[in-house]
N, C-alpha and C positions, 0 to 999 in steps of 0.2 A: 504494500500500500504506500510506503514512503516513496518508492520510485514513481508511482503514479501521481502522488501529491506533488513531487518535484516537477514532473512533466506538466502538470496542470498549472502550477505556479509560473512556469516558464512561458506558457502560452497566454497567460491572463491578459497582458497588454493587447495581444492580437484579438482575443475574445471580446475585450471591451470595444475595440475599434469596430469589429464586425457587428456587435450588438447595437452600437450607436448608429451605424449606417443602416442596419435593418429597421431600427426604430424610426429613423427619418423616413424611410420608404413607406412604412405602415402609416405614419402620421399624414404623409402627403396623399396617399391613395386609399387608405382604409375608410370604413364607414363609422360614423358616430353611433353612440349607444341610443337606443330607444328609451322610452319612459320607464318600463319595468327594469331594464338593464341598469339605468341610472340609479333607480331605487335600490337594486340589489348591490351595486357597487358601493353606495353609501352605507348600506347595512353592514358590509364587511370591512368598512373603515376608510374607503377611498375618499380623500378630501376634494379632489378635482375630477369627478367622473366625466365632466364635459370635455376634458382633454383626451380621454381614451378614444382610440380608433382601433377597429378590428379589420384585419385583412383575412379573408377566407381564401385558402390556398389548397391545391390538390395534395400537397405534402409539405411538411416543414422544410424550409430552405436549409441547405447544408453549406458551411463555409467552403470557399474555393481553396483556401490554404489547406494542403493535405495534412499537415501536422495537427492543425486545429480541428479539422473535420474528424480525424482518427480519434483524437482524445475526446471530443464531444460525443461521438458514437460509443466509445468505450465506457464513458461515464454514465451513459443512459440519458443524456440531456437531449439528444436528437436521435432520430431513427424512425423506423416504420411503426413502432408501437406508440409513439408520442402524438398527441392530437391537439396540443396547445403549447404556445410559447409566448411568454410575456417579456418584453424588452422596454422598460420604462412605462410610458403610457400607450405603447403599441403592443397589440396582441395578434399573433397568428393563430387561427383556428383552422384545422383541417376540415375541408368540406365534408358534410355528412355527419359530423360529430358535434354539431351545435346542441348544447343542452344547458339548462340553468346550472347544473352541477359543475360543468366545465367552465362556464363563464364566471361563476362566483369563485372558483378556485383561482382562475387567472386574475380576477379582480383583486383578490387578496395579495397576489404577487405585485400588482400595481401599488397597493397600499405599502407593501414592503419597500418597493423602490422609492415611494414618496418619503417614507421614514428615513431611508438612507440618504436621500437628497439627489441622487443621480445614478445613472448606470455605472459610472466609474467608481462610485462609492459602494454600490450594492454588490456588483458582480464578484469582486475578490472574496468577500465574506461568504457569499453563496457557494462559489466554487470550492472554497476551503472546506465548507461543511460537506459538500459532495465527496471530495477527496478523502476526508477523514471518516465519514460515517456512511457514505453511500447515498444515492439519490433518495431512496424510500425512507431512510431514517434521518435525513437531515432536518434540523429544527424548522427551517423555513418551509420545507415541503409539508412537514407534519402540521404546521400552522395553517397552511393553505388548505389542506384536507379537512381540518377542523372547522373551517369557515365555508365549506361547500353547502349550498342550499339545493334542495331537490324540489 
């Protein structure tokens, strides 16, 4: 695990740059939340739900950088089983997987980004948790699952 943690720390600057670029794309081209989605985002703690945009995609995008892509897949952050990805106020949702449960999970991640202050502040802590405890047991993922609404 320590080798993986070191590898993840090494690519963190590239991960931040990729996440910021993807977030900008979502914000520019995604759709704003509707009334119920805004209410749900507020319920899970989001302070600025009007800033959230969602991009519905056939699959989650993968980084072009081979090292970053390999590590993201290995960590379970991206891949065929993942149906949502939050990057700041931008959210990717895989088409056909829209649900209140998934939306509120991702909205809670928006809250976490808001609390951190930026993608650059949030991502290192999040990735450290993934490297240390694994995706499913990371405190930020556990928190997001606790705030899912059905």
